Steps between C-alpha positions, in 0.01 A plus 500: 500500500257753361257358249451670165170405337480554125354343186578608145130462418437826688632671188198370305265742676515735204394856577711662229820697550309829505334383822696571822458145632662300220720193485815711476478558874575137578757471223688795653478352851631158401778643285612733779498232769697263279769766462494608864652187650182427695350255251717200593427548870122479472279192518322507165136392520291422192132526594188340366155662469291552810192285528185705445380411850775723643410789271140471623606531864528875434316554171141428406422216263344758266825700491709197416256406224501856364880511477515158334231574246629847410850370445377208291308743279812711453315817599820689578394684819319412824413844639497859379807441291818449705471129587596348168483126433558249225356151448770346722458747787258293709735203509797728573307665782445155653875443463575833670286405798662158490838668523406648836372164623826339389696766687297430813556126460880525488503728804255297705680172424838649589653478153555876504506753782301750293404553137449762232238433232572666164148459365263681268228610459518683835217477749441752776236709316280196428196506729288200587275560198688748279817509289675837477836672497680236290384231750281194432527298822637620833814288533594611852146463635481148355833427668375624835200270492718212379747526786214519748291216363767266359749542785273600787660832584295775661647850477628608157645847441500655154739791449423687178755763393384540141452870423132434422263394774405133498126557497434135417695363794336750732152412375552127535623515861324815625291312756757229579708528821723208400670706225681825575522716187761778508532724194724794416389679183480837328173671588281629352587296195379195309279319594377771739469275804721463807433798726632476853138486621457160329584270791271202446144420607331265743739244643761630256502850643857596580653239270533728196772765522533749216801733491426760230802676351507838333661538158870577541549288812873432544692201633542664839133600535387153395720320754374721782139413419582132458674492837230696681192331353565174315748336736298547822192356330693195381662459839164511680345251254778241542452336159537128443581568134587813302406571138635803315329668206832619361433780258806706406314786333560742787855533359593853396547392136169319460274656237165425667529688831670778694671348805879540512635180653833342406632145516640558849152547644375174351798325659431672833131421522569143393744473791243643742224262388747212510582582862129483587468165325814368670358591839149360462491237228848360450559729202211373289458756220368464148538814291299544181566737211240769442590826321821661377515630145843652438706220346824632649375584849282192548780240476727705728229533763420132479866409538521714815188330636611144423854557632357585841263201491796277416720616790 
């Protein structure tokens, strides 16, 4: 079965309904999946919070303390204004990271063949010492270190198809050859990082692959680039585990960007990544929700994604 990781407490991360990343995203996802016929065929996983030690494998102690203290004070924002928090947000961020660890656990113990983690707050913009872009802790990066250090795996691939570049994930693993980071994203666009010249440094040189997309990129153009660039890199890396930063904000109806993908492309790239995972790591994939802000398009894209995972 495919695992579906979710906790109703994720709704308590209150950013306000005027903020793009609000609790209505998860409400729409759950409601849609329940009506789609998929819900009964998923292994439902209720996570607990990640232990702070796992957060600190990718974040500084000072950053973790900053997030905790700012949330406890009820300051409202953690950066220049877009990363909104409430008093409960620190605990919910631990629960979001814990959702990814729970997804990894059910896959690694054979209870599920793969898993999707419907968590919030999202994570891929969070750098080792900075919160930004709606993100407090880098859920996928924490998961990568967890699967390496808890289960002894070596090569972990992270495929990030959020429309915004995952600057945090890149920064955390930029000098690390054990993690291949592959990102497709609109460029130039927020957060301004992710040029094709960014390929890693030191021992990590060649293990960061950025695939910048121009505004207006279509389904057909995207698939060509994915086939020509992302798949050969994944094939050469031969991952022992695959994590996906699954943002669905490159959809043509999303309000925060200008890429023109449809549900069929999310299904297709899921199938392609799944084939890589089937070949090299017995299908071990954990996919983690990042962006996606149109409440009609997001659930449809996620259904397309999960249906392929579940086949």
